[in-house]
N, C-alpha and C positions, 0 to 999 in steps of 0.2 A: 503495500499500500504505500503511495507516495506521500510525501509531507506534508502537501496542498490538500490532500482527501482528508488526513489525520486532523488537521486544523479545521476543516469545516464539518467533521464528524458531530461535532456539538452545535454547530449552527443549523437550523433547519433549512433544508432545500426547499420545502413548501411548507407554507403557514395558512391555515385555513382558519377564518375568522368569522363566526356566527354566517356561515354560507348558505344561501336559500335562491332557489331555483324553480320557478314555474314556468309551466307550459299551459296557456289558456286558463281556464277557468276550475280546471282539475285539481286535486291535492296538490301540494309540493311535492317537485321531483325531488328536492334535497329541502330540508328543514332545518336551518341554525346548525351546520355541521361544523366543528370545530376540532383542528387538531395541530399538531406538526409531522412532517414528514424528515426523518434525517437521512444524509449520505452512507454509502458504506454498509447498507442494510436491503433487505428486502422488504418492504410493505405491502401487504394485502388488503385489496379493497374488496370485501367478501360479501355476499348476499346473494339473495335468489332473483331471478328475473324480474325485472321491475323496481329493483331496490334504490337504484340511483348511480351504480357504480359509471355507467358509460359518460353520464352527466357530469359526476364528480370530475372525471379523467378529462373530458373536453375541455371543462373549466381551466384545469391545470395547463391545457395547451394553449389556453387564451384563444380558441378557437368559438368560444363563446363566453358571455359575460355573467356574473351572479346578478340576480335581481336586488339583493341585499346582501350585507358581509363583504368580504375582501379575501383574494386569493392572491398572494405573492409567492413567486417561483424563482428560485436562484437570486433572489434579491431584488427582481421586477414586479411591479404591480400589474397584473394582466389588464387593468384599464388601461394604463398609461403607457406601458412598454411592450406590446405583445411580441414585438419583432424581436426583442433582446431576448424573451423566452425561447421563441421558436427557433432560434439561432444556436440555442443552448440544451437542447432536450431532442432525444429520440422518442419516436411515437410510432407504435405499431396499433393500428384500430383495429376494431373487433372484426370487421370486414375488410382483410387487408387489400389494397386496390393492385394487386399485382394483374400483369396483362397477361392471360393464359395462352396468348397465342405467338407469346415470345418465350425465348429461351430463359433458362437459369441465368446466362451472361448478359442476355438483352436486356433483362428487367435490372440488372445489377449497373449495366451502362446507362439506363435511362436514369435510373434513381442517384445516380452519380453526377450526371448534369444537372436533376432536378435540386441537389444538395449543394451544388458549386463544387464539387470534390477537386481539386487541381488535377491535371491530365498526369504531371510527374509523379504523384502519388497513387494513382489508380491501380498500377501492378501489384505494389506492396498490399495496398489495403484489400483488392481483391482475394489475393493469395491469402491473406491473413484470416479472410472471414470465408472463405471457402473451407480451409482446414477446419476452423473454428466447428462450422456448422455441418461439416462431412458432407457437403456439396461438391468438391472437387471433383468427382466421378461424374456429376449430372449436369455440365456446365451447357451441354448441347441440348438438353432436355427441355421441350415446353414445359411450362408451368403449369398449363392445364393437365398435363399428364403426369406430376408429381401427386404421392399420395398427400393425404390431409398434413400428416407431421412433417413432411418436406416442405410444404407451402410455407408452413409456419416457421421452419427453420428461413426458408428463404425471405420471407418478411421480416424476421429478426436481422439478418444480414442488411437488409435495406436500411433497417433502422439504425444501423450501426456503422454507416459508410462515414460518417463524420463522428467520430468516438464522442458521445454526450457526457455532461455532468449527470443527467438526469435521464432514465430510461421509462417510458411510460407503456404498459403492453395491458391491450383490453382483452381479456379472456382469452390468451393465447393457448389454453389447453382444453378448450372446447371441441369436441368431434376428434379428439386425439387420443391415440391408444396408449397404453400405459408406458411402454418403451419409449414412443417419441416424446411424450410428457416427461418421462426421468431424463431425456438426454437435454429437453430444453431447461430444467431446472440446473442441470450440471452447469450449461453454458452462463445462466443468471447467477448461479454461485461464483462462476470464475469473474465474471464482470463487477460483483460486490466486492471482492477481495481487490479489485483495483481502486475502490473507493468510489464507483460511481453508484448513485441511487436509483434502486429499481421498484418501481410499483408496477404490482402485478394484480388485474382483478380477476375474480373468479366466482363462479356460483357453485363450484366443487368445493365441499367444505373441509374435504380431507387435504385439499392443498393449503388451506390455512395454516396447517400443522407444520409447514415447511419454512413458513414466513419468519422472520423475527418480531414484527410486529403487524397486528391486525388493526383496520377499521372496519367494522361488523354494521353492516346497515340492512334496514328492513323497511320498505316503504317510504324511503326516504329520510329515516331517522337513524341516527348512530346509535346503536345499544351499545357497543364496546368497544372500546379503545385500549389496546395493551398487548403484552406478548400472549400467545395460543395458549401457552400453558397455564397463563391466570384463568382464562378462561374455561378451560377443561378441567381446572380445580373445583370447581364451582360444583360438579357432579362425582367429584371423587368418592370412592366407596359406596357410590350409588348405583353402580354398573354392575351387573350379574351376568354371567355366562351359564345358561341350563344346558347340561350334558345328560347323556344317558335317557334321553327322551325315547320313549316307545311309541308306535304309532306315527300318526300323520302330523309330521311339523306344523303344516299350515292352519290346521284344524286346532293344535294346541295354541298356536299363535294367536290366531283370532280369538281364543277363550280368554288367554291371559290379557290381552290388550282390553279387554271388557271389566277385568279386575279393578277393584278400588287400590289405588296405590301405585298402580302401572302408568308412567308416564309417555314409553315409548318402549316399542319392541321390533327387532328384525330377526330374520332367519340369517344363521352364520354357519354354512355346511348342515351338519347333521345337529347342531345345538340352536339355541335361542338366545338372543341377548336381548335384557330388559334393562331399562333404566327406573328406579324406583323413587319415589317422593322421599324427602330426609327421614331418616328413622325409621325406614320400612325394608323389610327383607321379602324377597318371593316365598312362597310355601314351599317345603322340601318334602314332596312326595316320595312314599316308600311304598305305595301301593303295588302291588303285583301286574296290575294293568297299565300302570303309567308310571313307573318309577324316574327320577331323575334328581340330581343335584344341582345346587346353586353356587357358584364360586364368585369371588368378586374379580372384575376385570378391569384392566386400566381404561379410562374414559376415552373417547374420541370428540374432536370439536364439534361435530354434529351431534352427539348426545347433549353437549351443553346448550347449543343452539335451540334445538328442538325443546329442552326443558325451559328454555327463556321465553319461549313464544307459547307455554303453557301446555305443551305435549302434543302428541301426535293425533291423528284422525281416529283412534280406536281402531277396533278389528271387525265392525259390522260392514258388509258389502251390500248396498241394497241392490246393486246391479244383481250381484249374484243371486240374493234372494229370490228375483223374479226372474232366473235364468231358466229355463227348461234342463232337467238332467239327461245325461247321456249315460246308459249303462254300458259297463264294462263287456266286449265281445270275445270273450275266451283269450285275451291276451293279443289278440290280432292287432298289428301295429296301423295307426292311423295315418302317418305318415312315413314314407318309406324311400331311400335314396340308394340306389345300386348302381355305383360307378360313376356317378354324375360327373360330366367332364364338359368345359365350354371354352372352347379355342375361339379367340378373335384374330384371324390372320395367323400368324407364326407364334402368337403369343396364348400361352394356356393359363387361364384366369383361374379354374378349376378344374382339379386333375383327379378322376376317380374318387370321388367323395361316396362313402357309403354309412349309412347308420338307419335304425329303426328308432321310431317314437311310439310307443304306446299310449292308449288312451287315458287322459287325466295325468299326463306329465309337462313339466315344464323343462325345455331342452333348450340349452345356449350354444349359440355359435357365437365364438370368441375369437380373436386375432388382431395382428396389426392391421394400420390402414393398408389398405392396398393388398390384402393378403387373398382374398378370393371369397370371402364370407358373405359379401353381398350378392356376388355373381349367384353363389348356391343358395341364397334365401331367394333370389329372384326367379331361378330355375323352380323352385319348390312352390313358389306362388303362382308359377304359370305365365310369368312376366317374360321368360328368357326361354327359348327352345334350348334343350341340351344339343351339344354336337356329339356328344355318346352318352350311353347309359341310360337309366330308366328314373322317373320318379311316381310315387302315387301319393294321392292325398284324399283320404277320405274312400279309398277304394277306387276312386277314379286314375286313371292312366294320364298323366301329364301332356303325353304325346297327342293322344287321338280326344281326350275329354278336357282339356282346361276351362272351357268356357262353365261347362256342368260343375267342374271341381270349384270354381270361385264362388259359385253361390252357396257353397257349404262352408266357405270360410270368412275370415274377417281379416283384414291388411290395414296397418297402419304404417304409413312410410316415414321414411328417416327424416326427409325434409317436409315441411308441412303440405299437403297435397290435396288439400281441399280447394273449393274455389274462393279466393280472397275477395272478390266483387260480388259475391252472394251473400247474404245475411246468413246467421245462424241458422233461423228456421227455414231459409231456403236450402241449405246445405243439408239439412236434415230432411227435407222433403225430398230433395234430388236421390241422396244416397237410399232412401225407402224405396224410390221408384225403380232403381237401379238394382236392388235386391228382392225386387218383385213382391214387396209389401202394397197392400191397397186397402182402401174402405176402412172399417172400424179398426182393424188389425193396425193399419198404418198410423191412422190417429192417436191409437192408445200407445203405440212405442216411442212416437216422437214426443207424446205428453210426459212418459215416463222418462225418457232420455233429459228433458227439459226438468224434471224435478229431481232425480239423481246428481244431474251434473250441475243443479242451480245455474241455468240458461235465463231463467225468467227476466232477469233487468238486461239482458244483452241479445235476446232473440232478434232485434231487427238490426243489430250492429253488422256491419262488414265484416268477414272473416279475418282480412287482412289487418283491421284494425285493433283486434283482442291483443291482450297480453299472452305472451308464452304460453304460461299456464293452463289459460283459458282455450287456447287452440288446440293444446294438446287433448284438452278435455273432450273438445269437440270433435278431434279426428278418433279420438277413443270412441264416443258414443256414435259416430257413424259407422265405425268398424263393428260393432257389437248391434246393431240395429236389428238385423235379421236372425240373431240367437245363434250364429255360428257354431260349429262343433270343433273347429281349429282356427288358432287366431295368429296371427303374422304380425309380429310387432318389433320394427327395426327402429332401433335406439328410442324409444318410447318416451323416455323422461331426460333427455339430452337437454341441458339448460335449464330444467326447473327446479323449483326450490324443494327443501327436503320432504316439508308437509304435503306438498301435490305428488313427491315420488311415493311417498307411504300409503297416499289415498290410492294411487294408480296399481301399487301391489297389494293393496287390500283387496282391490276387485279382480286383479290377476289370480291372486290366492284363493279367493273365493268362487271364481268360476272354473278353476282346475277341480275344487272339490265337486263341483256338478260334472265333472267329466269331462270340460273342454280341454282340448289339447293345443298348448302353445310352444311356438318355436319363435324365439327373442333373440337379438342381436344387442350387445350391452358394450360400452367402454367403461362404466360404474363396476370395478371389480367386486365393490359388497353387495349390488345387485346379482351378479353372478353367483354368489352364494344362495339364493333363491330357487336355482336350478337342480332339477334332480340329476342331469346328467349336461357334459359340456362336450362339444368338437371343438378342440383347439385349432384352427387352421392359419398356416403359413405357407406361402410361397405356392398358394393353389393346392396345397396337400392338407389332409387331417393328420395331424402329429400328435394329438392325444386325445382320447375319447374316455370318458369315465364321470364319476361324481365330482363335486368340488374337493371334498375330504380326499377323494384316491389321488387327485391331481397335486393336492398340497403334502399328501404323504410321500409322494413319489420323488419331491425333493426336499424334503425334512433333512436334518444333519445334525451333527452335535453343536455345530456352530450356528443353527438356525433349527431349533428344535421345534417351533410352531409359527410356520410358515404363513404368510397372508395369500391371499388369492392372488394379488398383483406378484407377489415374489413367484409364486408357481408359474404364473403366465409368462413372466420376464426370463425364469430360468430354463422352462420348457423350450421356448423360442430360441433362446441362446443355444442350447443342448443341441437343437435340430439344425442351428447354422454351423456348429463345431462339425456334427455327424456330416455334412454335406460337404464340408472343407477337406474332411480328412481323406 
């Protein structure tokens, strides 16, 4: 760390004084937010969608001004000297403006021109950044052909062309797999060691734990400011891991969540994780039909956040309660993949993918960005025709009967796929018609979705104007209107807040208890714990197949006796790379 950086460590790089920002007549996007951001450390701006994270970062860039209060960045006031700020910072917006029809090198050249990087410095700077981001092998590849993680690395390189004193990163980890996200964190840690101040905004609360200091926002208000350990300390000795559970974990979790004293709960492999109210412990059962024992486990930042908000949504799913039940059919698989292969020209996106999913199971497809999981997912949905191999869903052959199969399944796309210019009620009416609902049945199901997902106040609002969490609720509502027996969910909770995520999984768990079969993709490793089994896909191939606990057990060691699902994901992918290289 340089002497200059050391001297500046005690002087705020950013000073926020009662910052308030409104857009129209709605509630403030930011409401009297105050605090200091220092150099030489990573400051997290943490909170769910709509919390005010992007607004706060844009205020720091001087691209917008506060309605009240003040923002001072590197000694410059945003009102009086925006140019001084913008010359001294690096900024990577949430949707970074890469030119997808330009190569990696052409993007760097363009941003070097925009940033005024002298020609004499470019060769050295490009070389350092390409090595730093591990993109040196891909300089001729079009940006549009990069994986999500590689796009984020290129965006970071463009933001660092002129090394800034303050780097502002707006949700760089969204939609990025655990390996790419870990790579991004290593890069940022290196920048921090040079004395650069880094601001990293995120809706992923597990990322908050990697920050030195956190500003926790919710609905424009600052709920907490301090080290993440101070936040997690609030629920110390109140988080329990229930092991040895017999019977169906999802049913048990729903029961626990309705018990007095339980603040929150999630499935963790074969166990259940509960957050209790102060002074209370889970009842320890020794009954022969349902024995389990509870042990205190280290708290997470998310545990404390959900506790601060008053707890999760409970274990009851009205959606599942109204869902017709699908009886088991002698163990016959509902989804079958037999050697599924998809080639695009000379590129094999999915290679010989094989698995069976019985009724009433949650099956997860995991893998790094660009690994082939979305291609596999789309083949099983009937949206892509396999080059080789076969797939069956609900008894229908996907090559011959894809349209008929689609009427038996519900599909929720990774990117919001409803009609943005149609209102909520118009989307519900449209998809009800697509799925063959009519008359009284159609009116009944639409009214039920409006009640379950609380759409009554937004029925006439255009879908594109909805908050992300409400958009995702609408997408799920449209996918289940016709009571499908198979549900395809492609990253259904990406970017939404923890309470909405829990609400989604309460519905999903409840539907599975009614015999619905679920195929899900996710980059949230804690969500992978809800799956009964997982196929880990890398470079187009399935490199591991089993339950979450089986995958964690494969990489457990004396040095890592209790690995997380993220540990397993990274170790199994790296093991596959080493095997291919041998």
